C-alpha positions in Angstrom: 10.2 -75.6 -39.9 9.9 -74.1 -36.5 13.0 -71.9 -36.0 14.1 -73.8 -32.5 15.4 -76.7 -35.2 19.0 -77.2 -35.0 19.2 -78.1 -38.0 18.0 -75.1 -39.6 20.8 -73.6 -40.4 23.4 -70.7 -39.3 22.3 -67.3 -37.5 23.9 -64.3 -39.7 25.9 -62.6 -37.1 29.3 -61.5 -38.3 32.6 -61.8 -35.8 34.9 -59.0 -36.4 34.9 -56.3 -39.2 36.6 -56.0 -42.3 35.7 -53.5 -45.2 37.0 -56.8 -47.1 34.3 -59.2 -45.7 31.6 -57.7 -49.0 34.8 -58.4 -51.7 34.9 -62.2 -50.5 31.9 -62.7 -49.5 30.6 -66.6 -51.1 27.3 -64.6 -52.0 29.0 -62.5 -54.3 26.6 -58.7 -53.7 28.2 -57.3 -57.5 27.5 -60.2 -59.7 24.6 -63.1 -58.4 23.1 -60.9 -55.8 23.0 -57.9 -58.4 19.2 -56.9 -58.7 18.0 -58.1 -55.4 21.1 -57.2 -52.8 21.8 -53.6 -53.3 23.8 -50.8 -51.3 22.1 -47.5 -50.4 23.7 -45.6 -52.2 22.4 -47.5 -55.5 18.6 -48.2 -54.0 17.0 -45.1 -55.4 18.1 -46.3 -58.6 17.2 -50.1 -58.5 14.8 -52.7 -59.6 13.8 -53.1 -55.4 13.1 -49.3 -55.4 10.8 -49.5 -58.5 8.8 -52.3 -57.3 8.6 -50.5 -53.9 7.3 -47.0 -55.6 4.6 -49.3 -58.3 2.9 -50.9 -55.1 3.4 -46.9 -52.7 5.7 -49.0 -50.2 8.9 -46.6 -50.9 7.7 -44.3 -48.3 8.1 -47.3 -46.1 11.6 -48.6 -47.0 13.1 -45.2 -46.9 11.7 -44.6 -43.2 13.0 -48.1 -42.2 16.4 -47.3 -43.9 16.7 -43.9 -41.6 15.0 -46.1 -38.6 18.1 -49.7 -39.0 20.8 -49.1 -37.1 24.2 -51.5 -36.8 24.7 -53.0 -33.9 28.6 -54.1 -32.6 28.3 -56.0 -29.5 32.1 -55.5 -27.3 31.3 -58.4 -24.5 29.7 -61.6 -24.8 27.8 -62.9 -21.6 28.1 -66.3 -20.3 25.1 -66.5 -19.8 25.1 -67.4 -23.6 26.4 -71.0 -22.7 23.0 -72.3 -21.4 21.3 -71.5 -24.7 23.7 -72.4 -26.7 25.0 -76.2 -25.0 21.1 -77.5 -25.2 20.6 -76.4 -29.0 23.1 -77.7 -31.1 23.2 -75.0 -33.1 25.6 -74.7 -35.7 28.5 -72.6 -33.6 29.7 -73.6 -30.1 29.6 -71.1 -26.7 33.6 -70.8 -27.3 33.7 -70.0 -30.5 31.9 -66.8 -29.7 34.5 -63.7 -30.8 34.4 -60.0 -30.3 32.7 -58.1 -31.9 30.0 -59.4 -32.8 28.5 -57.4 -35.6 24.4 -57.4 -36.3 21.2 -55.5 -37.9 18.6 -53.7 -35.3 16.2 -51.0 -36.3 14.9 -47.9 -33.6 10.8 -48.3 -32.7 10.1 -46.4 -30.2 11.1 -43.6 -28.3 10.9 -41.1 -25.5 13.0 -37.8 -24.2 16.3 -39.2 -24.2 16.2 -43.1 -24.9 15.6 -45.5 -27.8 14.5 -49.0 -28.1 16.2 -50.9 -30.7 15.0 -54.6 -32.0 17.2 -57.0 -32.9 18.1 -60.2 -32.5 18.3 -62.5 -29.1 21.4 -64.0 -31.0 23.0 -60.3 -31.3 22.0 -59.2 -28.1 21.7 -61.9 -25.7 20.8 -60.1 -22.5 21.1 -56.6 -20.2 24.7 -57.7 -19.4 25.4 -57.6 -23.3 23.4 -54.5 -24.0 25.3 -52.2 -21.9 28.5 -53.6 -23.8 26.4 -52.5 -27.0 27.2 -49.5 -29.5 24.5 -48.5 -32.3 25.7 -46.6 -35.5 22.6 -44.4 -36.7 22.9 -43.4 -40.3 25.8 -45.8 -41.3 25.2 -45.2 -45.3 28.4 -44.7 -46.7 31.8 -42.4 -47.8 29.3 -39.0 -47.2 27.1 -39.8 -44.2 27.5 -38.7 -40.6 26.8 -42.1 -38.6 25.7 -41.4 -34.7 26.9 -43.3 -32.1 24.3 -44.8 -29.4 25.3 -46.6 -26.6 23.0 -49.5 -25.0 21.7 -49.5 -21.6 19.7 -52.0 -20.7 17.3 -55.3 -22.5 13.6 -54.0 -22.3 12.3 -57.3 -23.4 12.9 -60.9 -25.1 11.6 -63.9 -26.2 14.5 -66.8 -26.6 12.6 -68.9 -28.4 11.3 -66.5 -30.7 14.6 -64.5 -31.6 14.2 -61.5 -31.1 15.0 -58.8 -27.9 14.0 -55.9 -27.2 16.8 -53.2 -25.8 17.0 -48.9 -24.4 20.1 -46.8 -25.6 20.8 -43.5 -24.3 20.6 -40.5 -27.0 21.1 -37.2 -27.5 18.3 -34.7 -27.5 19.3 -33.1 -30.5 18.7 -36.4 -32.3 15.4 -37.1 -31.2 13.3 -35.1 -33.4 14.5 -36.6 -36.8 14.0 -39.9 -35.2 10.3 -38.9 -34.8 9.6 -37.8 -38.0 11.5 -41.1 -39.5 8.3 -43.0 -37.3 6.0 -41.0 -38.2 7.0 -41.7 -41.6 7.0 -45.7 -41.1 4.0 -45.5 -39.4 2.4 -43.9 -42.1 4.2 -46.4 -44.5 2.2 -49.4 -42.9 -1.2 -48.3 -44.2 -0.4 -48.3 -47.4 1.7 -52.0 -46.6 -1.4 -53.4 -45.7 -2.9 -52.5 -48.5 -1.0 -55.0 -50.6 -2.5 -58.1 -51.7 -0.4 -60.2 -52.7 -2.4 -63.8 -52.6 0.7 -65.3 -54.9 4.4 -64.6 -55.4 4.4 -62.7 -51.8 7.9 -61.2 -51.4 9.6 -59.0 -48.5 11.9 -56.5 -48.6 14.9 -56.7 -45.7 16.9 -53.9 -44.4 20.8 -55.1 -43.0 24.1 -54.4 -42.5 25.7 -57.7 -44.2 29.2 -57.6 -42.7 29.0 -54.8 -40.5 29.4 -52.4 -43.0 26.9 -50.3 -45.0 23.7 -51.0 -45.2 21.8 -53.4 -48.0 18.4 -53.8 -49.3 17.2 -56.8 -50.5 14.5 -58.6 -51.8 12.5 -61.8 -52.5 9.6 -64.5 -53.0 8.5 -64.9 -48.7 6.8 -67.9 -46.9 4.5 -67.4 -43.8 4.5 -70.3 -42.8 2.6 -73.0 -40.6 4.6 -72.2 -37.0 4.1 -68.4 -37.9 7.7 -67.3 -39.0 8.8 -66.5 -42.6 11.3 -68.3 -45.2 12.1 -66.2 -47.9 14.8 -66.0 -50.2 15.8 -62.2 -50.3 19.7 -62.5 -49.8 21.3 -61.9 -46.6 24.9 -62.3 -45.6 26.8 -62.2 -42.0 26.0 -59.1 -40.1 22.2 -59.6 -41.1 20.6 -60.7 -38.0 18.2 -58.5 -36.7 17.4 -56.9 -40.0 14.2 -55.9 -40.4 11.7 -57.7 -42.5 8.7 -56.5 -44.4 6.6 -58.9 -45.5 4.6 -58.3 -48.8 1.5 -59.9 -49.2 1.7 -62.0 -45.7 -1.6 -61.1 -43.5 0.6 -60.6 -40.0 0.0 -58.2 -36.9 3.9 -57.9 -35.6 7.0 -57.1 -36.8 9.6 -60.4 -37.7 13.4 -59.6 -38.1 16.1 -61.6 -40.0 17.0 -64.7 -37.8 19.4 -67.3 -39.9 19.7 -69.2 -43.3 20.8 -72.2 -44.5 22.1 -73.2 -47.9 19.0 -75.8 -50.3 20.2 -76.8 -53.7 22.6 -74.1 -53.8 19.9 -72.1 -53.0 19.9 -69.7 -49.8 16.4 -69.5 -47.7 16.1 -67.2 -45.1 14.0 -67.5 -42.1 12.7 -64.9 -39.8 12.3 -64.5 -35.7 8.9 -65.6 -34.3 6.3 -62.2 -34.9 7.4 -59.7 -32.1 3.7 -58.5 -31.2 4.4 -55.6 -29.3 5.2 -53.8 -32.3 2.1 -53.9 -34.2 2.3 -53.5 -38.3 -1.7 -54.2 -38.4 -3.5 -50.2 -38.5 -6.7 -51.5 -39.0 -6.9 -51.3 -42.4 
């Protein structure tokens, strides 16, 4: 199913934020998703971590956890009206409420800037990126988060639903992120060695409901249109979360875009492939 099919489902963005959102969520992380949707604090002892360790993917997942940010958009651009009014999506422009919460990943950096990749429907353009905050290391009560401010859109693709934007960052934080990016690159080599012809899976790292990070896992397929569809659990606020496809031969990065219910099962769908960030290391 093509991603721009207006009947696919909903975008997984969260309006407003409350710690009670997790408790009120109909998906109930604590019961029906107990083994497939775990908080960062429980990740190391989870079945997902065991799965990753057996396939030498733990380094990659842990690197992405470090690079994942919570995104807070404090201003909605009027340019959203054009795309939403033509798409018959599940929300209208007038339904946009501020702030918007989503997820993103730091995938590139320079001396004083980082590039964050997220969904286009989370951060729509440069106007919105300038009114966006990214929370690094927002993992739990014992963690010290770092808040960085958005600067401008670097690149985006409306049809594929992804946006790359820059943020200003203190130089003292660069070294830590550089190390995480090195671990990420090393982890990609092991990802490319995983050749699962059947029972392909994916792992998603995101900030459901604008709260602390969660990791989810589920079956996954690459459809004929070049999008991933999967049963890995997600919630509102997961939009823009990084997807690790295991066993699917791809060259670029995918991020979470939306979901729908099919016979009581939540089916997620990715953005289109972001070819600017290659995952094929030539292995």
